[in-house]
C-alpha positions as CSV (number, residue, x, y, z in Angstrom):
1,M,97.1,-46.4,-82.7
2,A,94.7,-45.5,-80.0
3,Q,96.0,-42.0,-80.1
4,S,95.4,-41.8,-83.8
5,L,92.0,-43.0,-83.4
6,E,91.1,-40.4,-80.7
7,E,92.5,-37.6,-82.9
8,N,90.2,-38.8,-85.9
9,H,87.2,-38.8,-83.6
10,L,88.1,-35.4,-82.2
11,K,88.3,-34.2,-85.9
12,I,84.9,-35.7,-86.6
13,R,83.4,-34.1,-83.8
14,L,84.9,-30.6,-84.5
15,G,83.8,-31.0,-88.2
16,Y,87.2,-30.9,-89.7
17,V,86.7,-34.4,-91.2
18,A,83.4,-35.8,-92.5
19,A,82.2,-38.6,-90.5
20,P,82.5,-42.2,-92.5
21,H,79.5,-43.6,-94.1
22,P,77.7,-46.6,-92.4
23,A,78.3,-48.6,-95.6
24,E,82.1,-48.3,-95.0
25,K,81.7,-51.2,-92.5
26,H,79.9,-53.4,-94.9
27,K,82.2,-53.3,-97.5
28,K,83.8,-56.7,-96.5
29,T,80.3,-58.2,-95.9
30,S,79.8,-61.4,-98.2
31,F,77.7,-60.5,-101.0
32,S,75.8,-63.7,-100.9
33,E,74.5,-63.0,-97.1
34,I,73.0,-59.6,-98.4
35,A,71.6,-61.0,-101.6
36,N,69.8,-63.8,-99.5
37,E,68.6,-61.0,-97.1
38,Y,67.3,-59.1,-100.2
39,L,65.4,-62.3,-101.5
40,D,64.0,-63.0,-97.9
41,W,62.7,-59.5,-97.9
42,G,61.0,-60.1,-101.3
43,H,59.3,-63.1,-100.4
44,S,58.0,-61.4,-97.2
45,C,57.0,-57.9,-98.3
46,G,58.7,-56.9,-101.5
47,G,55.5,-56.7,-103.8
48,R,53.0,-54.1,-104.5
49,G,51.2,-52.8,-101.2
50,G,53.7,-54.7,-98.8
51,R,52.7,-58.0,-100.3
52,P,55.2,-60.8,-101.2
53,W,56.6,-61.4,-104.6
54,G,54.7,-63.8,-106.9
55,R,56.2,-67.2,-107.4
56,T,57.4,-66.5,-111.0
57,H,58.9,-63.0,-110.0
58,A,60.7,-64.6,-107.0
59,R,62.4,-67.3,-109.1
60,E,63.3,-64.8,-112.0
61,R,64.8,-62.3,-109.4
62,R,66.8,-65.1,-107.6
63,N,68.2,-66.6,-110.9
64,K,69.2,-63.1,-112.4
65,L,71.0,-62.0,-109.2
66,Y,73.0,-65.2,-108.8
67,W,73.8,-64.8,-112.6
68,W,75.1,-61.2,-112.1
69,Q,77.2,-62.7,-109.0
70,E,78.8,-65.1,-111.4
71,Q,79.3,-62.7,-114.2
72,L,80.8,-59.9,-112.1
73,R,82.6,-62.2,-109.8
74,L,81.1,-60.4,-106.7
75,K,82.5,-61.9,-103.3
76,T,81.9,-58.8,-100.9
77,L,79.7,-55.5,-101.3
78,G,83.0,-53.7,-101.9
79,D,83.2,-55.2,-105.3
80,L,80.1,-53.4,-106.5
81,Y,81.9,-50.0,-106.3
82,D,82.9,-48.7,-109.8
83,I,81.2,-51.6,-111.4
84,L,79.3,-49.6,-114.1
85,P,81.8,-50.1,-116.9
86,K,82.0,-53.9,-116.3
87,V,78.0,-54.2,-116.1
88,E,77.6,-52.5,-119.4
89,R,80.3,-54.8,-121.1
90,V,78.4,-57.8,-119.9
91,L,75.2,-56.5,-121.1
92,R,76.5,-55.7,-124.6
93,G,77.8,-59.5,-124.7
94,L,74.4,-60.6,-123.6
95,Q,72.7,-58.5,-126.4
96,S,75.2,-59.6,-129.1
97,G,76.1,-63.3,-128.5
98,G,73.3,-64.5,-126.1
99,Y,74.2,-66.4,-122.8
100,D,76.9,-68.5,-124.1
101,G,78.4,-65.8,-126.3
102,N,77.8,-67.9,-129.6
103,G,74.0,-67.2,-129.9
104,D,71.9,-64.6,-131.6
105,G,71.6,-62.5,-128.5
106,V,68.5,-61.8,-126.3
107,S,65.7,-59.4,-126.7
108,R,65.9,-55.8,-125.5
109,K,63.3,-56.7,-123.0
110,T,65.2,-59.6,-121.6
111,L,68.3,-57.1,-121.2
112,K,66.1,-54.5,-119.2
113,N,65.0,-57.4,-116.9
114,Y,68.6,-58.1,-116.0
115,S,69.5,-54.4,-115.7
116,D,66.2,-53.7,-113.4
117,C,67.4,-56.9,-111.3
118,L,70.8,-55.4,-110.3
119,C,69.5,-51.7,-110.2
120,S,66.8,-52.8,-107.9
121,F,69.2,-54.9,-105.6
122,C,71.4,-51.8,-105.4
123,N,68.8,-49.4,-104.5
124,W,67.4,-51.7,-101.8
125,A,71.1,-51.9,-100.4
126,V,71.3,-47.9,-100.3
127,K,68.1,-47.6,-98.3
128,R,69.6,-50.0,-95.7
129,K,72.9,-48.2,-95.7
130,Y,74.7,-51.3,-97.1
131,L,75.9,-49.1,-100.0
132,S,76.7,-45.4,-99.9
133,E,75.3,-44.9,-103.4
134,N,73.9,-46.9,-106.2
135,P,77.1,-47.8,-108.5
136,V,74.7,-48.5,-111.6
137,S,72.4,-45.5,-111.1
138,E,74.0,-44.1,-114.7
139,L,73.0,-47.4,-116.6
140,V,71.0,-46.1,-119.6
141,D,67.7,-47.9,-120.1
142,F,67.2,-50.2,-123.0
143,D,64.5,-49.4,-125.5
144,T,61.6,-51.9,-124.9
145,T,59.5,-51.0,-127.8
146,P,58.2,-54.4,-129.2
147,E,59.6,-55.5,-132.5
148,N,56.4,-57.6,-133.2
149,T,53.0,-56.2,-132.2
150,R,50.3,-58.4,-131.1
151,R,47.4,-58.5,-133.2
152,A,43.5,-59.2,-132.3
153,F,41.6,-62.2,-133.6
154,S,38.9,-61.6,-136.1
155,E,35.5,-62.9,-135.4
156,E,36.0,-65.7,-138.0
157,E,39.2,-66.7,-136.6
158,V,37.5,-66.9,-133.0
159,R,34.9,-69.2,-134.5
160,K,37.4,-71.4,-136.0
161,L,39.5,-71.6,-133.0
162,L,36.5,-72.6,-130.8
163,T,35.3,-75.1,-133.3
164,V,38.7,-77.1,-133.4
165,A,39.6,-76.6,-129.6
166,P,39.0,-79.4,-127.1
167,E,36.4,-79.0,-124.4
168,H,38.7,-77.8,-121.7
169,M,40.6,-75.4,-124.0
170,R,37.5,-74.2,-125.6
171,I,35.9,-73.1,-122.3
172,L,39.4,-71.4,-121.3
173,Y,39.3,-69.4,-124.5
174,E,35.8,-68.5,-124.1
175,T,36.6,-67.3,-120.4
176,A,39.4,-65.2,-121.7
177,L,37.4,-63.7,-124.6
178,M,34.5,-62.8,-122.3
179,T,36.8,-61.6,-119.4
180,G,40.1,-60.4,-120.6
181,F,41.9,-62.2,-117.9
182,R,45.6,-63.1,-118.1
183,A,46.8,-66.6,-118.3
184,G,47.9,-66.6,-114.6
185,E,44.5,-65.1,-113.6
186,L,42.9,-67.7,-115.2
187,R,44.9,-70.4,-113.6
188,S,44.0,-68.9,-110.3
189,L,40.2,-69.1,-110.5
190,T,38.5,-71.6,-108.1
191,T,35.1,-72.8,-108.1
192,E,34.3,-70.1,-105.2
193,S,35.2,-67.6,-107.6
194,L,32.1,-68.1,-109.9
195,D,29.2,-66.0,-108.4
196,M,26.3,-67.6,-110.1
197,D,23.5,-65.5,-108.5
198,N,25.2,-62.2,-109.9
199,G,26.7,-63.7,-113.0
200,R,30.5,-62.8,-112.4
201,L,33.7,-64.0,-111.9
202,L,35.7,-62.7,-108.6
203,L,39.6,-62.6,-108.4
204,G,41.5,-61.9,-105.3
205,P,44.3,-59.2,-105.1
206,D,47.0,-61.7,-104.6
207,Y,46.6,-63.0,-108.1
208,T,45.9,-59.7,-110.1
209,K,48.7,-57.9,-111.7
210,N,47.9,-54.6,-110.1
211,R,47.2,-56.4,-106.9
212,K,43.8,-55.1,-106.7
213,P,40.5,-57.4,-106.4
214,A,38.8,-57.9,-109.8
215,V,35.0,-58.3,-110.4
216,Q,34.4,-59.1,-114.0
217,H,30.6,-59.7,-115.2
218,I,30.0,-62.4,-117.7
219,P,27.1,-63.6,-119.9
220,E,24.7,-65.9,-118.8
221,W,25.4,-68.8,-121.1
222,L,29.1,-68.8,-120.0
223,V,27.9,-68.8,-116.1
224,K,25.9,-71.9,-116.8
225,K,28.9,-73.6,-118.9
226,L,31.4,-73.0,-116.1
227,A,29.1,-74.4,-113.3
228,A,28.5,-77.5,-115.3
229,F,32.3,-77.8,-116.0
230,S,32.9,-77.3,-112.3
231,R,30.3,-79.8,-111.3
232,K,32.0,-82.9,-113.1
233,E,35.3,-81.6,-111.8
234,G,36.6,-81.5,-115.2
235,A,39.8,-79.2,-114.4
236,L,40.8,-81.0,-111.2
237,K,40.8,-84.3,-113.3
238,L,43.0,-82.8,-115.9
239,Y,45.4,-81.3,-113.1
240,R,45.8,-84.6,-111.4
241,K,46.6,-86.3,-114.7
242,R,49.2,-83.8,-115.4
243,Y,50.9,-83.9,-112.2
244,S,50.5,-87.8,-111.6
245,R,54.2,-88.6,-112.8
246,T,56.7,-88.8,-110.2
247,D,59.1,-86.7,-112.1
248,S,56.8,-83.9,-112.5
249,A,57.5,-80.4,-111.1
250,D,55.5,-79.5,-108.0
251,A,52.0,-79.0,-108.4
252,N,51.1,-75.5,-109.1
253,Y,47.1,-75.2,-109.2
254,P,44.4,-74.1,-106.8
255,E,42.8,-76.7,-104.5
256,N,39.3,-76.7,-106.5
257,P,40.2,-75.2,-109.8
258,L,37.8,-73.8,-112.2
259,L,39.5,-74.0,-115.2
260,F,42.4,-76.2,-116.7
261,V,45.5,-73.9,-117.9
262,P,48.3,-76.2,-119.5
263,T,51.7,-75.4,-118.4
264,H,53.0,-74.7,-121.8
265,L,50.0,-72.6,-122.9
266,A,51.8,-71.1,-126.0
267,R,52.3,-74.6,-127.3
268,A,48.5,-75.4,-126.7
269,I,47.1,-72.5,-128.7
270,K,49.6,-72.8,-131.4
271,R,48.6,-76.4,-131.9
272,D,44.8,-75.4,-131.8
273,M,45.3,-72.2,-134.2
274,K,47.6,-74.7,-136.7
275,R,44.6,-77.0,-136.7
276,A,41.9,-74.1,-137.4
277,G,44.1,-72.7,-140.2
278,I,44.9,-69.3,-138.3
279,P,48.3,-67.8,-139.2
280,M,50.5,-67.3,-136.4
281,E,51.7,-63.8,-137.8
282,I,50.5,-61.7,-140.4
283,P,53.0,-59.0,-141.7
284,V,50.9,-55.9,-141.3
285,D,48.8,-56.9,-138.2
286,G,51.4,-58.7,-136.1
287,K,51.4,-62.0,-134.2
288,A,48.8,-64.0,-132.5
289,D,49.2,-65.8,-129.2
290,F,47.2,-66.7,-126.0
291,H,47.5,-62.8,-124.8
292,S,46.0,-62.0,-128.1
293,L,42.5,-63.0,-126.6
294,R,42.9,-60.2,-124.0
295,V,43.7,-57.7,-127.1
296,T,40.6,-59.1,-128.8
297,Y,38.5,-58.6,-125.7
298,I,39.5,-54.8,-125.3
299,S,39.4,-54.2,-129.1
300,Q,35.8,-55.5,-129.2
301,I,34.6,-53.5,-126.1
302,V,35.8,-50.4,-127.9
303,E,34.3,-51.2,-131.1
304,L,30.9,-52.0,-129.4
305,G,30.6,-48.4,-128.2
306,A,32.2,-48.4,-124.7
307,T,33.5,-45.0,-123.4
308,V,37.1,-44.6,-122.6
309,K,36.6,-44.7,-118.8
310,E,34.5,-48.0,-119.4
311,S,37.2,-49.6,-121.6
312,Q,39.8,-48.7,-119.0
313,H,37.7,-50.1,-115.9
314,L,36.8,-53.4,-118.0
315,A,40.5,-53.8,-119.0
316,R,41.6,-52.9,-115.3
317,H,44.2,-50.7,-116.6
318,S,46.1,-47.8,-114.7
319,S,45.7,-45.3,-117.4
320,P,43.5,-45.0,-120.6
321,D,46.3,-44.5,-122.7
322,L,47.4,-48.1,-122.1
323,T,43.9,-49.2,-123.1
324,M,43.4,-47.2,-126.3
325,N,47.0,-47.0,-127.5
326,V,48.5,-50.3,-126.6
327,Y,45.7,-52.9,-126.6
328,A,42.8,-51.5,-128.6
329,R,43.1,-52.4,-132.5
330,T,40.9,-51.3,-135.3
331,Q,39.2,-53.7,-137.5
332,D,39.4,-53.4,-141.4
333,R,35.8,-54.1,-142.0
334,R,34.9,-51.4,-139.6
335,M,37.5,-48.8,-141.2
336,I,36.2,-49.8,-144.7
337,S,32.6,-49.1,-143.6
338,L,33.4,-45.8,-142.2
339,V,35.3,-44.7,-145.3
340,D,32.3,-45.7,-147.4
341,K,29.8,-43.8,-145.3
342,L,32.0,-40.8,-145.6
343,G,32.2,-41.2,-149.6
344,E,28.4,-41.1,-149.4
345,V,28.4,-37.5,-147.8
346,Y,30.7,-36.3,-150.7
347,K,29.4,-38.2,-153.6
348,P,29.0,-36.0,-156.6
349,E,25.3,-35.6,-157.8
350,S,24.0,-37.7,-160.5
351,K,23.1,-36.2,-163.7
352,C,19.4,-36.7,-163.7
353,A,16.7,-35.1,-166.1
354,E,16.4,-32.0,-163.6
355,Y,20.1,-31.5,-163.8
356,V,19.8,-31.6,-167.6
357,R,17.1,-29.0,-167.7
358,R,19.3,-26.6,-165.9
359,L,22.2,-26.9,-168.7
360,K,23.0,-24.3,-171.0
361,I,22.1,-25.4,-174.3
362,K,23.5,-24.6,-177.7
363,V,21.1,-25.7,-180.5
364,N,21.5,-24.2,-184.1
365,G,23.4,-21.2,-183.0
366,I,20.7,-20.1,-180.4
367,G,23.8,-19.1,-178.1
368,D,25.0,-19.8,-174.5
369,K,22.0,-18.1,-172.8
370,P,19.6,-20.3,-170.9
371,M,16.5,-21.5,-172.7
372,P,13.9,-18.9,-171.8
373,Q,10.7,-20.1,-170.2
374,L,8.2,-20.3,-173.0
375,K,4.6,-19.6,-172.6
376,L,2.2,-20.3,-175.4
377,T,-0.8,-18.2,-175.3
378,I,-3.7,-18.7,-177.6
379,P,-6.3,-16.0,-178.2
380,E,-9.5,-16.6,-176.6
381,P,-12.2,-18.0,-178.7
382,W,-15.0,-15.7,-180.0
383,W,-17.7,-17.5,-177.5
384,R,-15.4,-16.6,-174.5
385,R,-15.1,-13.0,-175.4
386,R,-19.1,-12.7,-175.0
387,D,-19.1,-11.4,-178.8
388,S,-22.2,-12.0,-180.6
389,N,-20.2,-11.3,-183.7
390,P,-17.6,-13.8,-184.1
391,R,-14.6,-12.2,-185.8
392,P,-12.0,-14.5,-187.7
393,F,-8.4,-14.7,-186.2
394,T,-6.4,-11.7,-187.8
395,G,-3.4,-10.0,-187.1
396,T,-0.2,-10.7,-188.6
397,R,1.8,-9.7,-185.6
398,Q,-0.2,-12.2,-183.3
399,A,0.3,-15.1,-185.8
400,T,4.1,-14.5,-186.0
401,T,4.5,-14.3,-182.3
402,C,2.5,-17.7,-181.9
403,L,4.7,-19.4,-184.7
404,V,8.0,-18.3,-183.2
405,R,6.9,-19.6,-179.7
406,L,6.0,-22.9,-181.4
407,V,9.6,-23.3,-183.0
408,F,11.4,-22.5,-179.9
409,L,9.3,-25.0,-177.9
410,A,10.1,-27.5,-180.7
411,L,14.0,-26.8,-180.5
412,R,13.8,-27.2,-176.8
413,L,12.3,-30.6,-176.8
414,A,14.8,-31.7,-179.5
415,A,17.7,-30.5,-177.3
416,D,16.4,-32.1,-174.2
417,V,16.1,-35.4,-175.9
418,R,19.4,-35.4,-177.5
419,L,21.1,-34.5,-174.1
420,R,19.0,-37.4,-172.3
421,A,20.2,-39.8,-174.9
422,S,23.8,-38.7,-174.5
423,F,23.9,-39.3,-170.7
424,H,22.3,-42.6,-171.0
């Protein structure tokens, strides 16, 4: 045996045989051991910019990774090799039958979350030489295009919602409408986050989605309202009441909260919308929920005339495409107003009296020619000719010309009156 090992080492040194990959020695390593190391890494520096995972993200990753271990019956890392067909079979079952195989199936977004969890773990293991290659690298991504779009609230719906909402929910809705903050970001606000001198809200990078500090200006009336709500410790009292039960979950709110965000926020806004008579979903526009307040905020900013760069900055998006094509919505009243203005540009001219005069008139066989401009001239009287011997008005030709001109003038006036009557 020793001689065989020595011969193999010699062949490797001479280049006759490829050196074994470092992952070969980890094939029999326990999957649970490596999975726990992956989760510990995420809790330490697995997030953006070397920051730890968020609490919700860490919980979801742990649950999904253990779910894969159970479904694929993974005991060692070697069980991951050639696992792609089985992974696709499990995802198809999840898509058609749900978690227990007898349901309606899960959404495509949920399927992508499960596949991303396994792919991320395998990529992490490859970088640390636990695996020689990613066994699910050829897994096809699921289409995550939303089946139902999220609509923006109209101004009338916002007024109704704020009217029926309790005080703590009303100030929460108002802050969301004036800042565009997400639910998790609103929950992380403290009394120190309110900058009363400059009229703005400050949010640390640990609580934003892009892991960058956020500074959002707010109107003066909202600053005063938040200051008054924080002075009477409204949010803190509600949190203490919520987590006063012995069987309640661990308290997950800041030490000096600025706002009270219910644990089941979707239920809370659904209840308020029902009281206000606001439909949860409109067939053409889409559904409405708490995140629709952020959609409303961005849509209103765009409608008020903000540039693309300003809208992107206020929405705190990485690209203007996300701001303009995903979040911004058009308002029907705005579209109707624009179309009406366009119609005024190309509106046909009204048939006024001046237009009637320019028509070609047919009266008693006069023809299609436009009526000539008639000038009636009367011979000068004898006293303007400086003639001491007044002569009577003579001359057959002059009399005939004058008579004809009078007839033409009468016909033109009659035709003009007739056409005016027809148009009115």
